[in-house]
Residue, then its C-alpha position, 0 to 999 in steps of 0.5 A: m021945657s015951654e010949650a011955646a019953645p019947639i025944638d028938633v033934636c038930633v042923634v048923631g049913631g046909633g047902637t044902644a047908646g044912641w037908640m037909649a037915648a032916643s027912646m028916653m026922650a021921646k018918652f019923656w016929651a010925648d006930649q011936647p013939641v019936640r021934633l026927634s032924628v036919628v042918623e045912622s051911617p048904614d056904613i059904620g057898624i057897632v062895637g057890640v063888646g057890651e052884652g051885660s048890664t046893671p039892675s039899672l036897665k030893668g029900671f029903663f024898659d020899667y020906664l019905656d012899659i015895655d014888659e020882659a016878656e017883649w023884649m029879653p025873647a027878641c034880644q036873647a035876653t037872659y037874667k044876670l043876679g052879678i059877677r063872679f070873678v075867678g082868679w083874681s086872688r090865690r089867696p086859699g079860700f079865695g080863688s073865686y067870689f060873687h059879687p051880687f046884686p041886693s035883694d029884699l032881704d040883706d038886712r037878713s045876712a048881711p051883717a052878719f057878713y060885714y060883722h067878720a068882716f070888720a071882725r077878722r080885719n081885727g084879727v079875729d079868726l071867722p069866717a068873712h068870705p061872702d059868698r056864703f051870705f047873700l040870696n042871690t049868690l045863692l040863687a046863680d049857684q042854683r041857676r034859680g031867675p030873679h023872680a020868686d012865686h007869688n006868694f014869697p013876696f020879696r023882690l031881687a035886683y037883676g040885670y040882664h045879658f043879651d046881644a046888644q046889637l038886638i037891643g039896639r035894634f029892638l029899640r029902634g024899631w020902639a023909638t020909630r014906632r013913637g014918631v021918632e025920625h031915622i035918618e040913614a046917612t053918614v056925616a062927613e062934616v060939622e058946621r059950627g056958628e059963630d057962638g059956637d054951636i052946632q048948627a048943622l051936619r053935612c052927609s056923604d050923600g049932599r044932604r044938610i040936617e039943622a037942628d036945635f041941639f045934637v046927640d054926639s053917639t058916634g062912638f070912640r070917634s066922637l066925630l061931634l062932643q072931641r073933633a067938632l067941638g073941641v072937649r079934652f078927652l080925659s085918659f085913665a091909663d094911668n090907674l086902669f092899663n087895659d086898652r084892647a079886647v080880643v072877642a069871640q062867641t061860643p055855643l052855650d055849655d048846657p043849653t037847658a041851664p043857661p047860668c044867670e051870672t057874668r063871669a069874669t075870669a083873670l088872665s095873664a094880663g088882663w081877664c076874660w068875660r063869659i057873658p050867657l046869652t040864650a043861644r050862644s056864649g059870648n067872651g072876650y078878653v079883655y088886656s094892655s098891651r103894653f103887657i102882652e102882644p095881640e097875637a100873644a093875647e090871642r093865643e091865650f085868649r083860644d087855649h082859655l076857651g079851648l077854641d080851635a084855629d078856624a073859629g072866627v075872633r074879633h080884636l078891638e082897641m079900647k079908649v078906657g077914660r071920660v070927656e070932661s064935660a059931657w054935655s059942651n054947648n048944644c051938644l051931649a054926649v052918650g056911650l063911648s063918645q062919652g067915655f068908657v070905664e072898660p067892660l068889667e062891670a057892665t056899666a057903660l048901659h047904666v051911664v047911657q041912661e043916668t046921662v040921658q036922664r039927668f040932662l032932661e032933667a035939667f033941659e025941664e027945668g031951666g033949659r041950656t042955662a051955663r048954670l044947670r048945665e055946669r051942675f050937670n056935668h059935675q054930677i055926671n063926672r062924680r058918677v063915672e070918677g065913682i064906678r072909674d075908683y070901684i074898677v081901680c080897685h079890683y086891680r090895686a088890690s087883686q091878690r095876685d103876681d103871678s106875672e108883670y101886669w099883675r104886679a103892676c095892678a099892684g102897686i098902682e099908686a095913681l089912687s084917688p083921695s077917695l079911693r085911698e081912704l076907704l083903702g086906710v080905712w079897710f086896712a086899719g079895721g075901721d067901719l067901711a059903711e061909715e067912712i061909704k056914707r061920710q063920702q056921701i057915693g053908696a049912690y055908685y058902690a053901697p057898702l054889700s059891692w066894697h065889702c064884697l070885693l075886699g073880702g072876695y080877694g081875702v084882704y085881711p090878715d094872715p091866718a097864722r096871727l089871727r086868733s080864735p074869738e070868745a064865746r062872745m064874738q061869736r055873734f051870728d049862727l052861721a048855721r042859721i043862715d046857711d037854712f035860712l037862705a036855702r030855704c028861700a031859695l025853695n020860691f024861686r024857679a029853675h032860670a031857663e024855665q022863667l026864660a021859656h015862660g016870660 
């Protein structure tokens, strides 16, 4: 951006997404003539269901130079080493599996898992459940945090669990201290110019707010991008059935030893998350209203958690899909205004971060040209569709048929060509890592993730059809891998201790 081109940028809507966008922009344009403001309605609450993250959130706080010891206690945050999936498969020995975030040490154990999974898919009886092969899985089992002692020079990728309202409040304080103007107002009308751009916001109290560029963070309502500019919303209902959630807070099972994993447990018409914070657990049943009524979902949810009738719950509706173009005219959508691919892999904030980062790079390169806008939208849409494919695969490959919902999931036919090819390679006993490389989709989900998903479900030939391995096929000594990972784990202190000592 030219130094001679001062601009006003207005973020409409706060919450985690809006304040993330404002914070990244404040940092990126710190030495440039950009005036940033956030218009936040005091009358509209936030959805507040996103209490988990991918490892990219660490990069967000590192970019802002905010230490974990500063923001984590303020947001009741805990560490997250991955996600444990429970009950998604009824195959013997595969009732649960852990999807670990990667570590520097995976190259010492992951090749054994890939080889065993390849051999088992080709009819050889080698153990191929992913939980035995990754350090993050063992650390989560032992409830150890992700930071090693100083003498152990290897790093783990990790995410966080946090209170969504507290993290939005924390970022609001950080951004306003760096010059971002916080305007409390409710937008009543959006003015557009002859060129189609948004010119100003008219607020319910009579104020008129002008800006050169607007960021839509108004949630599922999408007041600017979808309502004012008319950008089309593309529903994912053809292969992602879940559209509702019922949520509740519960005490921690053991405050002295908080888990460092998200738990996703399959229920009759969806799945239930369990997210440990320092002061409580967050829980939610994500389900499809096509297969269960809200009242029945609430009963199942209460039974699952052991909640009595007096315990409070909230019901939420989800609009699952994405906009056709996240950047249109002089408006960028972030968060739920941009789209939502349900919370199964906790990708919501990752998409916010990626969207803002890509936008800033494009804006810096050449401003608001049609070419840059088109390239940006293509990049973001491809990433969202890559995330969608991975989440769809959780349902399409699920190994249970005990309800109408799960039978419908197993019968999903609306698969992208990319996902069809990946599943075809897996079932044909081919090289899945090579197929991911060929499709250039490893930046969305790496071979580790795809192998853990399909291997964790036990998507292998019937055990009765497997043949015993020949001596030459037993390339890896699993006892040595067990010992290696166990000794590595000794360098990591308990999760609770790491949280207490910052």
